[in-house]
N, CA, C, O and CB atoms as a CASP TS submission, in Angstrom:
PFRMAT TS
TARGET T0000
AUTHOR 0000-0000-0000
METHOD Language model
MODEL 1
PARENT N/A
ATOM      1  N   UNK     1      76.816-200.442   3.585  1.00  0.00           N
ATOM      2  CA  UNK     1      77.665-199.328   3.199  1.00  0.00           C
ATOM      3  C   UNK     1      79.028-199.446   3.888  1.00  0.00           C
ATOM      4  O   UNK     1      79.722-198.450   4.094  1.00  0.00           O
ATOM      5  CB  UNK     1      76.990-197.983   3.550  1.00  0.00           C
ATOM      6  N   UNK     2      79.388-200.655   4.231  1.00  0.00           N
ATOM      7  CA  UNK     2      80.654-200.889   4.927  1.00  0.00           C
ATOM      8  C   UNK     2      81.690-201.386   3.917  1.00  0.00           C
ATOM      9  O   UNK     2      81.953-202.585   3.828  1.00  0.00           O
ATOM     10  CB  UNK     2      80.472-201.918   6.095  1.00  0.00           C
ATOM     11  N   UNK     3      82.261-200.478   3.177  1.00  0.00           N
ATOM     12  CA  UNK     3      83.259-200.823   2.171  1.00  0.00           C
ATOM     13  C   UNK     3      84.403-199.821   2.267  1.00  0.00           C
ATOM     14  O   UNK     3      84.218-198.710   2.765  1.00  0.00           O
ATOM     15  CB  UNK     3      82.638-200.834   0.734  1.00  0.00           C
ATOM     16  N   UNK     4      85.577-200.208   1.795  1.00  0.00           N
ATOM     17  CA  UNK     4      86.703-199.265   1.867  1.00  0.00           C
ATOM     18  C   UNK     4      86.491-198.065   0.950  1.00  0.00           C
ATOM     19  O   UNK     4      85.911-198.178  -0.129  1.00  0.00           O
ATOM     20  CB  UNK     4      88.012-199.970   1.499  1.00  0.00           C
ATOM     21  N   UNK     5      86.965-196.936   1.400  1.00  0.00           N
ATOM     22  CA  UNK     5      86.916-195.710   0.597  1.00  0.00           C
ATOM     23  C   UNK     5      88.340-195.461   0.123  1.00  0.00           C
ATOM     24  O   UNK     5      89.238-195.190   0.921  1.00  0.00           O
ATOM     25  CB  UNK     5      86.340-194.469   1.421  1.00  0.00           C
ATOM     26  N   UNK     6      88.531-195.556  -1.185  1.00  0.00           N
ATOM     27  CA  UNK     6      89.898-195.481  -1.721  1.00  0.00           C
ATOM     28  C   UNK     6      90.077-194.461  -2.836  1.00  0.00           C
ATOM     29  O   UNK     6      91.149-194.372  -3.434  1.00  0.00           O
ATOM     30  CB  UNK     6      90.308-196.823  -2.227  1.00  0.00           C
ATOM     31  N   UNK     7      89.029-193.693  -3.117  1.00  0.00           N
ATOM     32  CA  UNK     7      89.179-192.660  -4.146  1.00  0.00           C
ATOM     33  C   UNK     7      88.250-191.493  -3.833  1.00  0.00           C
ATOM     34  O   UNK     7      87.295-191.624  -3.067  1.00  0.00           O
ATOM     35  CB  UNK     7      88.879-193.235  -5.560  1.00  0.00           C
ATOM     36  N   UNK     8      88.547-190.364  -4.436  1.00  0.00           N
ATOM     37  CA  UNK     8      87.824-189.118  -4.157  1.00  0.00           C
ATOM     38  C   UNK     8      86.350-189.215  -4.545  1.00  0.00           C
ATOM     39  O   UNK     8      85.488-188.708  -3.827  1.00  0.00           O
ATOM     40  CB  UNK     8      88.477-187.956  -4.900  1.00  0.00           C
ATOM     41  N   UNK     9      86.055-189.856  -5.667  1.00  0.00           N
ATOM     42  CA  UNK     9      84.671-189.936  -6.139  1.00  0.00           C
ATOM     43  C   UNK     9      83.806-190.751  -5.184  1.00  0.00           C
ATOM     44  O   UNK     9      82.669-190.376  -4.897  1.00  0.00           O
ATOM     45  CB  UNK     9      84.620-190.549  -7.540  1.00  0.00           C
ATOM     46  N   UNK    10      84.346-191.865  -4.693  1.00  0.00           N
ATOM     47  CA  UNK    10      83.599-192.680  -3.737  1.00  0.00           C
ATOM     48  C   UNK    10      83.390-191.920  -2.441  1.00  0.00           C
ATOM     49  O   UNK    10      82.297-191.940  -1.875  1.00  0.00           O
ATOM     50  CB  UNK    10      84.327-194.000  -3.465  1.00  0.00           C
ATOM     51  N   UNK    11      84.434-191.249  -1.969  1.00  0.00           N
ATOM     52  CA  UNK    11      84.326-190.462  -0.739  1.00  0.00           C
ATOM     53  C   UNK    11      83.225-189.418  -0.881  1.00  0.00           C
ATOM     54  O   UNK    11      82.391-189.278   0.013  1.00  0.00           O
ATOM     55  CB  UNK    11      85.673-189.781  -0.402  1.00  0.00           C
ATOM     56  N   UNK    12      83.211-188.694  -1.979  1.00  0.00           N
ATOM     57  CA  UNK    12      82.202-187.654  -2.175  1.00  0.00           C
ATOM     58  C   UNK    12      80.805-188.250  -2.273  1.00  0.00           C
ATOM     59  O   UNK    12      79.851-187.674  -1.750  1.00  0.00           O
ATOM     60  CB  UNK    12      82.511-186.842  -3.430  1.00  0.00           C
ATOM     61  N   UNK    13      80.672-189.396  -2.936  1.00  0.00           N
ATOM     62  CA  UNK    13      79.365-190.042  -3.049  1.00  0.00           C
ATOM     63  C   UNK    13      78.845-190.472  -1.679  1.00  0.00           C
ATOM     64  O   UNK    13      77.658-190.317  -1.394  1.00  0.00           O
ATOM     65  CB  UNK    13      79.447-191.255  -3.985  1.00  0.00           C
ATOM     66  N   UNK    14      79.715-191.007  -0.834  1.00  0.00           N
ATOM     67  CA  UNK    14      79.323-191.418   0.515  1.00  0.00           C
ATOM     68  C   UNK    14      78.880-190.205   1.324  1.00  0.00           C
ATOM     69  O   UNK    14      77.830-190.225   1.966  1.00  0.00           O
ATOM     70  CB  UNK    14      80.488-192.144   1.227  1.00  0.00           C
ATOM     71  N   UNK    15      79.689-189.151   1.287  1.00  0.00           N
ATOM     72  CA  UNK    15      79.345-187.937   2.028  1.00  0.00           C
ATOM     73  C   UNK    15      78.001-187.381   1.568  1.00  0.00           C
ATOM     74  O   UNK    15      77.135-187.080   2.390  1.00  0.00           O
ATOM     75  CB  UNK    15      80.442-186.875   1.859  1.00  0.00           C
ATOM     76  N   UNK    16      77.827-187.247   0.266  1.00  0.00           N
ATOM     77  CA  UNK    16      76.577-186.698  -0.276  1.00  0.00           C
ATOM     78  C   UNK    16      75.370-187.541   0.130  1.00  0.00           C
ATOM     79  O   UNK    16      74.345-187.007   0.555  1.00  0.00           O
ATOM     80  CB  UNK    16      76.655-186.606  -1.803  1.00  0.00           C
ATOM     81  N   UNK    17      75.501-188.861  -0.005  1.00  0.00           N
ATOM     82  CA  UNK    17      74.395-189.764   0.307  1.00  0.00           C
ATOM     83  C   UNK    17      73.975-189.643   1.771  1.00  0.00           C
ATOM     84  O   UNK    17      72.788-189.541   2.081  1.00  0.00           O
ATOM     85  CB  UNK    17      74.786-191.208  -0.008  1.00  0.00           C
ATOM     86  N   UNK    18      74.961-189.655   2.662  1.00  0.00           N
ATOM     87  CA  UNK    18      74.629-189.597   4.083  1.00  0.00           C
ATOM     88  C   UNK    18      74.115-188.227   4.502  1.00  0.00           C
ATOM     89  O   UNK    18      73.243-188.129   5.365  1.00  0.00           O
ATOM     90  CB  UNK    18      75.839-189.961   4.911  1.00  0.00           C
ATOM     91  N   UNK    19      74.642-187.179   3.904  1.00  0.00           N
ATOM     92  CA  UNK    19      74.121-185.840   4.201  1.00  0.00           C
ATOM     93  C   UNK    19      72.669-185.715   3.751  1.00  0.00           C
ATOM     94  O   UNK    19      71.866-185.083   4.437  1.00  0.00           O
ATOM     95  CB  UNK    19      74.983-184.760   3.518  1.00  0.00           C
ATOM     96  N   UNK    20      72.324-186.299   2.623  1.00  0.00           N
ATOM     97  CA  UNK    20      70.947-186.276   2.136  1.00  0.00           C
ATOM     98  C   UNK    20      70.023-187.069   3.061  1.00  0.00           C
ATOM     99  O   UNK    20      68.915-186.629   3.368  1.00  0.00           O
ATOM    100  CB  UNK    20      70.877-186.840   0.711  1.00  0.00           C
ATOM    101  N   UNK    21      70.487-188.247   3.506  1.00  0.00           N
ATOM    102  CA  UNK    21      69.687-189.050   4.439  1.00  0.00           C
ATOM    103  C   UNK    21      69.452-188.292   5.735  1.00  0.00           C
ATOM    104  O   UNK    21      68.346-188.300   6.274  1.00  0.00           O
ATOM    105  CB  UNK    21      70.378-190.391   4.732  1.00  0.00           C
ATOM    106  N   UNK    22      70.492-187.638   6.233  1.00  0.00           N
ATOM    107  CA  UNK    22      70.365-186.878   7.478  1.00  0.00           C
ATOM    108  C   UNK    22      69.393-185.712   7.302  1.00  0.00           C
ATOM    109  O   UNK    22      68.552-185.468   8.167  1.00  0.00           O
ATOM    110  CB  UNK    22      71.742-186.359   7.937  1.00  0.00           C
ATOM    111  N   UNK    23      69.506-185.002   6.200  1.00  0.00           N
ATOM    112  CA  UNK    23      68.618-183.868   5.948  1.00  0.00           C
ATOM    113  C   UNK    23      67.163-184.320   5.865  1.00  0.00           C
ATOM    114  O   UNK    23      66.265-183.640   6.363  1.00  0.00           O
ATOM    115  CB  UNK    23      69.022-183.150   4.654  1.00  0.00           C
ATOM    116  N   UNK    24      66.937-185.463   5.237  1.00  0.00           N
ATOM    117  CA  UNK    24      65.577-185.980   5.115  1.00  0.00           C
ATOM    118  C   UNK    24      64.971-186.311   6.475  1.00  0.00           C
ATOM    119  O   UNK    24      63.753-186.263   6.646  1.00  0.00           O
ATOM    120  CB  UNK    24      65.566-187.215   4.231  1.00  0.00           C
ATOM    121  N   UNK    25      65.817-186.644   7.432  1.00  0.00           N
ATOM    122  CA  UNK    25      65.345-186.970   8.782  1.00  0.00           C
ATOM    123  C   UNK    25      65.445-185.779   9.732  1.00  0.00           C
ATOM    124  O   UNK    25      65.087-185.885  10.905  1.00  0.00           O
ATOM    125  CB  UNK    25      66.140-188.140   9.345  1.00  0.00           C
ATOM    126  N   UNK    26      65.928-184.656   9.231  1.00  0.00           N
ATOM    127  CA  UNK    26      66.058-183.475  10.070  1.00  0.00           C
ATOM    128  C   UNK    26      67.201-183.560  11.065  1.00  0.00           C
ATOM    129  O   UNK    26      67.166-182.913  12.111  1.00  0.00           O
ATOM    130  CB  UNK    26      64.788-183.242  10.802  1.00  0.00           C
ATOM    131  N   UNK    27      68.203-184.345  10.747  1.00  0.00           N
ATOM    132  CA  UNK    27      69.361-184.510  11.632  1.00  0.00           C
ATOM    133  C   UNK    27      70.542-183.696  11.124  1.00  0.00           C
ATOM    134  O   UNK    27      70.723-183.517   9.919  1.00  0.00           O
ATOM    135  CB  UNK    27      69.751-185.995  11.748  1.00  0.00           C
ATOM    136  N   UNK    28      71.326-183.217  12.048  1.00  0.00           N
ATOM    137  CA  UNK    28      72.558-182.506  11.695  1.00  0.00           C
ATOM    138  C   UNK    28      73.740-183.410  12.022  1.00  0.00           C
ATOM    139  O   UNK    28      73.881-183.868  13.156  1.00  0.00           O
ATOM    140  CB  UNK    28      72.670-181.135  12.457  1.00  0.00           C
ATOM    141  N   UNK    29      74.571-183.661  11.049  1.00  0.00           N
ATOM    142  CA  UNK    29      75.775-184.453  11.259  1.00  0.00           C
ATOM    143  C   UNK    29      76.944-183.512  11.515  1.00  0.00           C
ATOM    144  O   UNK    29      76.899-182.335  11.157  1.00  0.00           O
ATOM    145  CB  UNK    29      76.061-185.376  10.042  1.00  0.00           C
ATOM    146  N   UNK    30      77.985-184.043  12.136  1.00  0.00           N
ATOM    147  CA  UNK    30      79.157-183.189  12.361  1.00  0.00           C
ATOM    148  C   UNK    30      79.771-182.829  11.012  1.00  0.00           C
ATOM    149  O   UNK    30      79.496-183.474  10.000  1.00  0.00           O
ATOM    150  CB  UNK    30      80.208-183.901  13.277  1.00  0.00           C
ATOM    151  N   UNK    31      80.590-181.810  11.012  1.00  0.00           N
ATOM    152  CA  UNK    31      81.202-181.333   9.776  1.00  0.00           C
ATOM    153  C   UNK    31      82.039-182.445   9.140  1.00  0.00           C
ATOM    154  O   UNK    31      82.764-183.173   9.818  1.00  0.00           O
ATOM    155  CB  UNK    31      82.075-180.085  10.047  1.00  0.00           C
ATOM    156  N   UNK    32      81.915-182.547   7.840  1.00  0.00           N
ATOM    157  CA  UNK    32      82.664-183.594   7.126  1.00  0.00           C
ATOM    158  C   UNK    32      84.146-183.233   7.043  1.00  0.00           C
ATOM    159  O   UNK    32      84.503-182.056   7.102  1.00  0.00           O
ATOM    160  CB  UNK    32      82.088-183.803   5.704  1.00  0.00           C
ATOM    161  N   UNK    33      85.006-184.239   6.907  1.00  0.00           N
ATOM    162  CA  UNK    33      86.439-183.956   6.825  1.00  0.00           C
ATOM    163  C   UNK    33      86.761-183.106   5.593  1.00  0.00           C
ATOM    164  O   UNK    33      86.196-183.330   4.522  1.00  0.00           O
ATOM    165  CB  UNK    33      87.241-185.270   6.788  1.00  0.00           C
ATOM    166  N   UNK    34      87.650-182.147   5.736  1.00  0.00           N
ATOM    167  CA  UNK    34      88.032-181.334   4.574  1.00  0.00           C
ATOM    168  C   UNK    34      88.978-182.115   3.659  1.00  0.00           C
ATOM    169  O   UNK    34      89.805-182.902   4.120  1.00  0.00           O
ATOM    170  CB  UNK    34      88.700-180.013   5.030  1.00  0.00           C
ATOM    171  N   UNK    35      88.840-181.882   2.370  1.00  0.00           N
ATOM    172  CA  UNK    35      89.758-182.518   1.418  1.00  0.00           C
ATOM    173  C   UNK    35      91.161-181.952   1.596  1.00  0.00           C
ATOM    174  O   UNK    35      91.327-180.777   1.926  1.00  0.00           O
ATOM    175  CB  UNK    35      89.272-182.311  -0.041  1.00  0.00           C
ATOM    176  N   UNK    36      92.164-182.788   1.378  1.00  0.00           N
ATOM    177  CA  UNK    36      93.539-182.297   1.500  1.00  0.00           C
ATOM    178  C   UNK    36      93.871-181.257   0.432  1.00  0.00           C
ATOM    179  O   UNK    36      93.328-181.268  -0.673  1.00  0.00           O
ATOM    180  CB  UNK    36      94.521-183.459   1.408  1.00  0.00           C
ATOM    181  N   UNK    37      94.768-180.375   0.800  1.00  0.00           N
ATOM    182  CA  UNK    37      95.195-179.342  -0.155  1.00  0.00           C
ATOM    183  C   UNK    37      96.703-179.384  -0.374  1.00  0.00           C
ATOM    184  O   UNK    37      97.250-178.551  -1.097  1.00  0.00           O
ATOM    185  CB  UNK    37      94.777-177.947   0.340  1.00  0.00           C
ATOM    186  N   UNK    38      97.379-180.353   0.247  1.00  0.00           N
ATOM    187  CA  UNK    38      98.841-180.359   0.187  1.00  0.00           C
ATOM    188  C   UNK    38      99.431-181.581  -0.507  1.00  0.00           C
ATOM    189  O   UNK    38     100.603-181.893  -0.290  1.00  0.00           O
ATOM    190  CB  UNK    38      99.393-180.272   1.567  1.00  0.00           C
ATOM    191  N   UNK    39      98.668-182.275  -1.323  1.00  0.00           N
ATOM    192  CA  UNK    39      99.180-183.457  -2.020  1.00  0.00           C
ATOM    193  C   UNK    39     100.164-183.032  -3.110  1.00  0.00           C
ATOM    194  O   UNK    39      99.906-182.112  -3.885  1.00  0.00           O
ATOM    195  CB  UNK    39      98.016-184.284  -2.632  1.00  0.00           C
ATOM    196  N   UNK    40     101.299-183.732  -3.142  1.00  0.00           N
ATOM    197  CA  UNK    40     102.315-183.404  -4.139  1.00  0.00           C
ATOM    198  C   UNK    40     102.123-184.193  -5.432  1.00  0.00           C
ATOM    199  O   UNK    40     102.743-183.880  -6.448  1.00  0.00           O
ATOM    200  CB  UNK    40     103.702-183.668  -3.575  1.00  0.00           C
ATOM    201  N   UNK    41     101.260-185.219  -5.398  1.00  0.00           N
ATOM    202  CA  UNK    41     100.967-185.983  -6.596  1.00  0.00           C
ATOM    203  C   UNK    41     101.984-187.056  -6.947  1.00  0.00           C
ATOM    204  O   UNK    41     101.945-187.611  -8.046  1.00  0.00           O
ATOM    205  CB  UNK    41     100.844-185.067  -7.722  1.00  0.00           C
ATOM    206  N   UNK    42     102.897-187.356  -6.024  1.00  0.00           N
ATOM    207  CA  UNK    42     103.937-188.354  -6.314  1.00  0.00           C
ATOM    208  C   UNK    42     103.609-189.739  -5.784  1.00  0.00           C
ATOM    209  O   UNK    42     104.437-190.643  -5.895  1.00  0.00           O
ATOM    210  CB  UNK    42     105.248-187.906  -5.737  1.00  0.00           C
ATOM    211  N   UNK    43     102.433-189.933  -5.213  1.00  0.00           N
ATOM    212  CA  UNK    43     102.046-191.248  -4.709  1.00  0.00           C
ATOM    213  C   UNK    43     102.817-191.680  -3.479  1.00  0.00           C
ATOM    214  O   UNK    43     103.169-192.852  -3.343  1.00  0.00           O
ATOM    215  CB  UNK    43     102.224-192.264  -5.777  1.00  0.00           C
ATOM    216  N   UNK    44     103.079-190.756  -2.597  1.00  0.00           N
ATOM    217  CA  UNK    44     103.862-191.035  -1.390  1.00  0.00           C
ATOM    218  C   UNK    44     103.205-192.105  -0.519  1.00  0.00           C
ATOM    219  O   UNK    44     101.980-192.222  -0.482  1.00  0.00           O
ATOM    220  CB  UNK    44     104.052-189.754  -0.580  1.00  0.00           C
ATOM    221  N   UNK    45     104.022-192.875   0.172  1.00  0.00           N
ATOM    222  CA  UNK    45     103.523-193.780   1.192  1.00  0.00           C
ATOM    223  C   UNK    45     103.028-192.907   2.339  1.00  0.00           C
ATOM    224  O   UNK    45     103.776-192.083   2.865  1.00  0.00           O
ATOM    225  CB  UNK    45     104.632-194.806   1.666  1.00  0.00           C
ATOM    226  N   UNK    46     101.773-193.087   2.723  1.00  0.00           N
ATOM    227  CA  UNK    46     101.190-192.222   3.742  1.00  0.00           C
ATOM    228  C   UNK    46     100.692-190.913   3.164  1.00  0.00           C
ATOM    229  O   UNK    46     100.714-189.884   3.839  1.00  0.00           O
ATOM    230  CB  UNK    46     102.197-191.946   4.827  1.00  0.00           C
ATOM    231  N   UNK    47     100.251-190.945   1.941  1.00  0.00           N
ATOM    232  CA  UNK    47      99.732-189.755   1.254  1.00  0.00           C
ATOM    233  C   UNK    47      98.608-189.110   2.065  1.00  0.00           C
ATOM    234  O   UNK    47      97.863-189.791   2.770  1.00  0.00           O
ATOM    235  CB  UNK    47      99.225-190.123  -0.159  1.00  0.00           C
ATOM    236  N   UNK    48      98.501-187.804   1.953  1.00  0.00           N
ATOM    237  CA  UNK    48      97.435-187.095   2.661  1.00  0.00           C
ATOM    238  C   UNK    48      96.053-187.609   2.250  1.00  0.00           C
ATOM    239  O   UNK    48      95.110-187.537   3.037  1.00  0.00           O
ATOM    240  CB  UNK    48      97.535-185.587   2.395  1.00  0.00           C
ATOM    241  N   UNK    49      95.927-188.123   1.035  1.00  0.00           N
ATOM    242  CA  UNK    49      94.636-188.673   0.599  1.00  0.00           C
ATOM    243  C   UNK    49      94.282-189.931   1.373  1.00  0.00           C
ATOM    244  O   UNK    49      93.108-190.172   1.651  1.00  0.00           O
ATOM    245  CB  UNK    49      94.662-188.976  -0.900  1.00  0.00           C
ATOM    246  N   UNK    50      95.279-190.741   1.727  1.00  0.00           N
ATOM    247  CA  UNK    50      95.001-191.932   2.534  1.00  0.00           C
ATOM    248  C   UNK    50      94.403-191.529   3.871  1.00  0.00           C
ATOM    249  O   UNK    50      93.446-192.148   4.337  1.00  0.00           O
ATOM    250  CB  UNK    50      96.284-192.760   2.751  1.00  0.00           C
ATOM    251  N   UNK    51      94.958-190.501   4.486  1.00  0.00           N
ATOM    252  CA  UNK    51      94.407-189.998   5.741  1.00  0.00           C
ATOM    253  C   UNK    51      93.004-189.464   5.564  1.00  0.00           C
ATOM    254  O   UNK    51      92.147-189.666   6.424  1.00  0.00           O
ATOM    255  CB  UNK    51      95.295-188.918   6.310  1.00  0.00           C
ATOM    256  N   UNK    52      92.760-188.785   4.462  1.00  0.00           N
ATOM    257  CA  UNK    52      91.425-188.254   4.175  1.00  0.00           C
ATOM    258  C   UNK    52      90.423-189.392   4.010  1.00  0.00           C
ATOM    259  O   UNK    52      89.322-189.329   4.557  1.00  0.00           O
ATOM    260  CB  UNK    52      91.450-187.378   2.906  1.00  0.00           C
ATOM    261  N   UNK    53      90.792-190.427   3.265  1.00  0.00           N
ATOM    262  CA  UNK    53      89.874-191.546   3.060  1.00  0.00           C
ATOM    263  C   UNK    53      89.567-192.244   4.382  1.00  0.00           C
ATOM    264  O   UNK    53      88.435-192.674   4.603  1.00  0.00           O
ATOM    265  CB  UNK    53      90.465-192.548   2.057  1.00  0.00           C
ATOM    266  N   UNK    54      90.551-192.361   5.254  1.00  0.00           N
ATOM    267  CA  UNK    54      90.322-192.943   6.584  1.00  0.00           C
ATOM    268  C   UNK    54      89.385-192.055   7.400  1.00  0.00           C
ATOM    269  O   UNK    54      88.506-192.557   8.101  1.00  0.00           O
ATOM    270  CB  UNK    54      91.664-193.137   7.334  1.00  0.00           C
ATOM    271  N   UNK    55      89.570-190.743   7.311  1.00  0.00           N
ATOM    272  CA  UNK    55      88.705-189.810   8.042  1.00  0.00           C
ATOM    273  C   UNK    55      87.271-189.876   7.523  1.00  0.00           C
ATOM    274  O   UNK    55      86.325-189.814   8.308  1.00  0.00           O
ATOM    275  CB  UNK    55      89.243-188.371   7.926  1.00  0.00           C
ATOM    276  N   UNK    56      87.105-190.002   6.209  1.00  0.00           N
ATOM    277  CA  UNK    56      85.751-190.122   5.637  1.00  0.00           C
ATOM    278  C   UNK    56      85.105-191.425   6.099  1.00  0.00           C
ATOM    279  O   UNK    56      83.915-191.440   6.413  1.00  0.00           O
ATOM    280  CB  UNK    56      85.797-190.064   4.079  1.00  0.00           C
ATOM    281  N   UNK    57      85.859-192.509   6.145  1.00  0.00           N
ATOM    282  CA  UNK    57      85.314-193.789   6.608  1.00  0.00           C
ATOM    283  C   UNK    57      84.858-193.673   8.062  1.00  0.00           C
ATOM    284  O   UNK    57      83.803-194.195   8.421  1.00  0.00           O
ATOM    285  CB  UNK    57      86.365-194.918   6.461  1.00  0.00           C
ATOM    286  N   UNK    58      85.638-193.000   8.895  1.00  0.00           N
ATOM    287  CA  UNK    58      85.262-192.797  10.296  1.00  0.00           C
ATOM    288  C   UNK    58      84.008-191.921  10.385  1.00  0.00           C
ATOM    289  O   UNK    58      83.101-192.211  11.165  1.00  0.00           O
ATOM    290  CB  UNK    58      86.430-192.152  11.086  1.00  0.00           C
ATOM    291  N   UNK    59      83.961-190.862   9.594  1.00  0.00           N
ATOM    292  CA  UNK    59      82.793-189.971   9.557  1.00  0.00           C
ATOM    293  C   UNK    59      81.564-190.768   9.124  1.00  0.00           C
ATOM    294  O   UNK    59      80.489-190.627   9.707  1.00  0.00           O
ATOM    295  CB  UNK    59      83.037-188.766   8.589  1.00  0.00           C
ATOM    296  N   UNK    60      81.729-191.603   8.100  1.00  0.00           N
ATOM    297  CA  UNK    60      80.627-192.444   7.609  1.00  0.00           C
ATOM    298  C   UNK    60      80.103-193.335   8.727  1.00  0.00           C
ATOM    299  O   UNK    60      78.894-193.428   8.934  1.00  0.00           O
ATOM    300  CB  UNK    60      81.085-193.307   6.410  1.00  0.00           C
ATOM    301  N   UNK    61      81.020-193.999   9.456  1.00  0.00           N
ATOM    302  CA  UNK    61      80.599-194.906  10.515  1.00  0.00           C
ATOM    303  C   UNK    61      79.836-194.170  11.611  1.00  0.00           C
ATOM    304  O   UNK    61      78.830-194.676  12.109  1.00  0.00           O
ATOM    305  CB  UNK    61      81.806-195.616  11.107  1.00  0.00           C
ATOM    306  N   UNK    62      80.297-192.990  11.990  1.00  0.00           N
ATOM    307  CA  UNK    62      79.582-192.190  12.987  1.00  0.00           C
ATOM    308  C   UNK    62      78.210-191.755  12.468  1.00  0.00           C
ATOM    309  O   UNK    62      77.220-191.802  13.199  1.00  0.00           O
ATOM    310  CB  UNK    62      80.412-190.957  13.376  1.00  0.00           C
ATOM    311  N   UNK    63      78.159-191.334  11.212  1.00  0.00           N
ATOM    312  CA  UNK    63      76.885-190.911  10.619  1.00  0.00           C
ATOM    313  C   UNK    63      75.896-192.071  10.591  1.00  0.00           C
ATOM    314  O   UNK    63      74.718-191.889  10.900  1.00  0.00           O
ATOM    315  CB  UNK    63      77.104-190.363   9.193  1.00  0.00           C
ATOM    316  N   UNK    64      76.361-193.247  10.225  1.00  0.00           N
ATOM    317  CA  UNK    64      75.477-194.400  10.170  1.00  0.00           C
ATOM    318  C   UNK    64      74.931-194.747  11.545  1.00  0.00           C
ATOM    319  O   UNK    64      73.778-195.162  11.666  1.00  0.00           O
ATOM    320  CB  UNK    64      76.206-195.594   9.584  1.00  0.00           C
ATOM    321  N   UNK    65      75.741-194.583  12.579  1.00  0.00           N
ATOM    322  CA  UNK    65      75.245-194.834  13.931  1.00  0.00           C
ATOM    323  C   UNK    65      74.091-193.887  14.271  1.00  0.00           C
ATOM    324  O   UNK    65      73.103-194.296  14.880  1.00  0.00           O
ATOM    325  CB  UNK    65      76.384-194.677  14.957  1.00  0.00           C
ATOM    326  N   UNK    66      74.225-192.631  13.877  1.00  0.00           N
ATOM    327  CA  UNK    66      73.153-191.664  14.133  1.00  0.00           C
ATOM    328  C   UNK    66      71.916-191.952  13.296  1.00  0.00           C
ATOM    329  O   UNK    66      70.789-191.814  13.773  1.00  0.00           O
ATOM    330  CB  UNK    66      73.643-190.251  13.854  1.00  0.00           C
ATOM    331  N   UNK    67      72.126-192.348  12.058  1.00  0.00           N
ATOM    332  CA  UNK    67      71.003-192.538  11.143  1.00  0.00           C
ATOM    333  C   UNK    67      70.281-193.868  11.369  1.00  0.00           C
ATOM    334  O   UNK    67      69.121-194.017  10.984  1.00  0.00           O
ATOM    335  CB  UNK    67      71.490-192.459   9.712  1.00  0.00           C
ATOM    336  N   UNK    68      70.949-194.813  11.977  1.00  0.00           N
ATOM    337  CA  UNK    68      70.341-196.131  12.183  1.00  0.00           C
ATOM    338  C   UNK    68      69.641-196.279  13.525  1.00  0.00           C
ATOM    339  O   UNK    68      69.161-197.363  13.857  1.00  0.00           O
ATOM    340  CB  UNK    68      71.387-197.192  12.060  1.00  0.00           C
ATOM    341  N   UNK    69      69.579-195.210  14.292  1.00  0.00           N
ATOM    342  CA  UNK    69      68.886-195.267  15.589  1.00  0.00           C
ATOM    343  C   UNK    69      67.417-195.494  15.404  1.00  0.00           C
ATOM    344  O   UNK    69      66.675-195.569  16.384  1.00  0.00           O
ATOM    345  CB  UNK    69      69.110-193.991  16.383  1.00  0.00           C
TER
END
């Protein structure tokens, strides 16, 4: 599950999958990153979505560490 997260659908699928795995094991993961609400839609360099995708990737990596124990 070590792949880049570059779109909203992939990010949501990763979050959902890991939350389900954690629930099945009775584990609580930290709160997932909130989706951005301030995107202007112009494709800016350094778009808020890029930061969100990076935050989801970091959250995923932390979740996997907990789930792979």
